[in-house]
C-alpha positions as CSV (number, residue, x, y, z in Angstrom):
1,M,-46.4,1.5,-35.5
2,A,-45.4,5.0,-35.1
3,V,-46.3,4.9,-31.5
4,L,-44.0,1.6,-31.2
5,L,-41.2,2.9,-32.7
6,L,-41.9,6.2,-30.1
7,V,-42.4,4.4,-27.2
8,L,-38.6,2.2,-27.8
9,L,-36.6,5.7,-28.4
10,L,-38.6,6.8,-25.2
11,A,-37.4,3.7,-23.4
12,L,-33.3,3.9,-25.2
13,V,-33.1,6.9,-24.2
14,F,-34.9,7.2,-20.7
15,A,-32.0,3.7,-20.4
16,G,-29.0,6.1,-21.4
17,L,-30.1,8.0,-18.4
18,G,-29.6,6.1,-15.9
19,F,-26.6,4.4,-17.2
20,L,-24.9,7.9,-17.8
21,V,-26.4,9.2,-13.8
22,K,-24.8,6.1,-12.6
23,V,-21.5,7.1,-14.2
24,L,-21.8,10.5,-12.7
25,W,-22.5,9.6,-9.3
26,W,-18.8,7.9,-9.4
27,V,-17.5,11.0,-11.1
28,A,-18.8,12.7,-8.6
29,I,-17.9,10.2,-5.9
30,A,-14.4,10.4,-7.2
31,V,-14.3,14.5,-7.9
32,L,-15.2,14.4,-3.4
33,V,-12.7,11.7,-2.5
34,I,-9.4,13.5,-4.4
35,W,-11.1,17.0,-2.7
36,L,-10.9,15.4,0.9
37,L,-7.9,14.3,-0.2
38,G,-6.6,18.3,-1.1
39,F,-7.9,18.8,1.5
40,A,-6.7,17.0,4.7
41,F,-3.2,17.1,2.7
42,R,-2.8,20.7,2.6
43,S,-4.4,21.7,5.6
44,A,-1.4,18.8,7.9
45,D,1.5,20.8,5.5
46,S,0.4,23.9,7.2
47,A,0.3,23.0,10.6
48,G,1.1,25.8,11.7
49,T,-0.3,29.4,9.9
50,R,-3.5,29.6,9.5
51,S,-4.8,28.7,5.6
52,R,-7.8,29.5,3.5
53,W,-9.6,26.2,1.9
54,Y,-10.8,28.7,-1.2
55,R,-8.8,30.5,-3.0
56,W,-10.0,33.6,-4.0
């Protein structure tokens, strides 16, 4: 009985991790798109001057 509960608990944890990884992929794609748009608009805004893409 305890082994069955352990297997079910592991299956639940792995299913939750799979869902979380899928959600994190979508978040990573959204952040990448926002970053690329910001990079494109920033470089188009300062076309005449040399601009840094980092803020150090």
